[in-house]
N, C-alpha and C positions, 0 to 999 in steps of 0.2 A: 317468193322473192318477200322479202319484208317492206314493209311501207319506208324504211330511211333507206334499202338501197334504191328501191324507186324514186324518192325523191333526189337521190344522188345521180342517176341515170338520168330523170331529164332535164337537171341541174347542169347537164353537160352538153346539151345538143340545141344544137341552134333549131329556132329559134328563142328555145326557152333559157338557154345560159344567159340571156340579158338580165333575165329574175331572180330578183334577192329571195333568199330562204321565204318569205312569207308569201311572197308573189307565187314562185313554185307550190306552195301548200293549198293557196288559192284558187289555183289553175288545178291540180290534182282534184281539190274537191268539187268540181265540174265534169271529173273524166268518170268512166264508165271501164272497171278491168276486166277484161272477158279471157279464157283461157281457151286456147285451140290445141286439138290433137295433132299429129302428123297425119298429113291426107284432107283434114278441113279444108273447106274454101271461106275464103276470108269475103271476097266479095268476086261475084263474077264479072267478065266481061258484060256491058250495056247497061247493069244494073246503076239507077239513082245514085249519087254521089248522097252520101250521111254523116259521115267520121272523116276526122284525122285518123291515122291509125299511126302510132310510134312501138315500135316492135321491142320488147324491153328483155326477150330472154327469145332462145329458139331462132329459126329460121324461117323464112316466107321466100317462094319462090313466087316473080311474075312471068305470067302467061299470057301468049296472042294465039290470035285462031282459033279460038272454043278450043283453048290448052292444049293445041297440039306446036308450041313454040317455045320455049323458055326465051325470055329475054334478059333476066337477071336476078340472083340468090339476094335475095336481103337480109343484113344480121342485126344484130344488136344494136339498138341506137338510131334506128333507121324510120324517120316520118316516109309515110306512103298515102296514096289517096288525095294528096293532095292540090294536084292539079283539077281533078275532078270538081272538088269543092268546090274553088276559085270560080270554074267556068261555069259548073251547074251542068256540064254535061256528062253523059254517062261515063262513064269507067271502059278506059282503051282498051284495059287489061284483066285478064283473072288473076287473083290473088290466091293461093293455097301454102298452107305450113306444111315444110318439111319435117320440121321438129316440132314436139311439144313446146 
């Protein structure tokens, strides 16, 4: 995914869609781009919060009860990990990539 595509996607996702082009670029300069393979765990239930995640491509599934119950499939443009980041509480679900 090119830098231009990433900038466009971020500029269409709330709350970042209120930023101008310069604001999007400044925001992205603070971000870390990480690629996950299908099956990789993004974070586990009860892990401490550390990041806000924005899904740029692929899909991620949210699982609970030690990964035994699927709650939701997250798609491109979805922010996740937000609640734990704001509350400081451990993650209440496990998130796992189901596509690269």
